[in-house]
N, C-alpha and C positions, 0 to 999 in steps of 0.2 A: 145733696151729697156734701158730706163734711169736708172742710179744708184740711190740709196736711196738719196744721197746728191743732185743730180740733181733734183729729184722729190721734195724734201723739198724746194729747191730754187725756182722752178717753182710755188709752192703753196704759196709762201710768205716768205720763208727763215727763218733764225734763229729769226728775229724780231717777226714774227707771232708765232713761236713755243714758245718763251719766254712769249708773251702776253697770249697765251692759258694756259701756266703753271701758270701764275700769276692770272688768272681769278678764282674767287671763285666758288666752285661747285654749281650746280643748287640747291641742297638741302639747302645750306646756304643762297642763294639769295631768294628762294621762299619756305620756310619751310611749310607753310600751304598748298600750292598746291601739294607739294611732298607727304605730309601726306595723303591728299585726294586721290591722285593717288595710293599710296601704299595700302591704305585701299580698294580701288576699285579692285586692282589686287588680293589682298589676298581674298576678298569676292567672287572672280570668280574662285577659285580653284575647279577643277573637276577631275574625274578619268583619263580622257585623255586630251591631249593637244588640240585636236579639240573642245571638249566640253568646255574647259576653255576659248578658244578664242571666241567661240560662245556666252558664257555667259558674258564675258567681253564686247564684242561689243553690246550686248543687254542692258547691264547695262549702258554703255557709252551713248547709244542712248537715254536712259531715264533719264540720270543723270542731276541733277540740283544742285544748291547750297543750298539745304535744310539744315537748321541748322546753316547757316551763315547769320547773320543779315545784312541787307543792310539799308542804311540811307534813310529815306523818302525824296523824292525829288531828289534822286541821278540821275545823268546823266551817261549813259553808252555809250562809244564811241566804235563802232564795225564796222568791215568790213561787206559787204553784205554776204560774205561767212560764217562769224561767227554767223549770226542771225538765221540760220536754226534751227527750232524747238523751238525758243523763241517767247515770246509775250511781248509787251510793251504797256503801255497806249498811249504814243505818239511816233511816229517815224518821224524823219527828215532825208531825204535822200538829202545830199548836193552834188551838181555837177551831177545832173541827165541829163547830155548831153552826146551824143554819144562818144565823145573823152575822157570822164572821167570814163565811166563805164568799168569794166573789160570785155575784149573781143572785144573792139571797133575796133581793127585792122582787125577783121574778116569782118567788113563792107568794108574796103578797098580792101580786097582780095575776097570778096563775098563768104566767106566760110560759107555755110548755117548751118552746124552743130554748128560752134562756134557762129554764130549769134543767133541761137536758144538758146544756152547755156547762152549768155549774156542777152537775153530776159527773160529767166527763172530766172536768178539770180536777176534781177531787180524786177520781180514778187515776189520772195521769200522775198526780203526786204520790199516791199510794203505791203505784207500780214501779216507782224509782228505787225502792228498797231491794237490795240483794239478800241481806241476812236478817234485818230486823226492822219492823215498822211499828211506831208508837203514835197513836192518835190521842190528843188530849182535848177535853172540852170542859167548860165551866158551866155551872148552872146559873151563876150570877156574876156580874162584873159591876162593881160600884153599887151594889144593892139592886141592880136591874136584871131582869131575866135576859139571857143571851140568845134565846130562840131555841128551837127544837133540834132534834137529831134525826131528821127525816132521811138524809143521805146515808147516815151510819146504819140506821135500822134497815133501809133498803138493801144495804150490803150484808145484812145478817149479823151485824156487830152489836154486842150488848155492852153497855157501860159498866165498868168496875168503879164503884164509888170509893174514893179515898178521903179520909178525914184529914 
């Protein structure tokens, strides 16, 4: 078993430790987010830990940024994972080719469970659009093929090639 000193060195050494110590606390960097999270946790207090956790999770699932004004015409840049439960007037999914979507390695290994998960994730992103959905894909990036369009073809979508 390694000593504490050996473990610190393996994880990045004294430089990493000093950088961590010099980093401002999360509450200082993101005061509004920490305040919302604190209020959410406090509002979820229940007689038992299990009830508190259940209440917190149900509140988080329903949580939105109510009370926080957003600018009209604002653009939100999100990952496909982060879009779950949200809706937007317009959704643009950039890089909708097999090698760019999360889980694309499953296609190489033919892992059906992970392929299904990648398919589901793209579907979640696509269904976030209320009025307009735009999917983009490139045939090449930096002169290399970007992968196929299996999930788009499965959805019955055909590419429109733009020059």
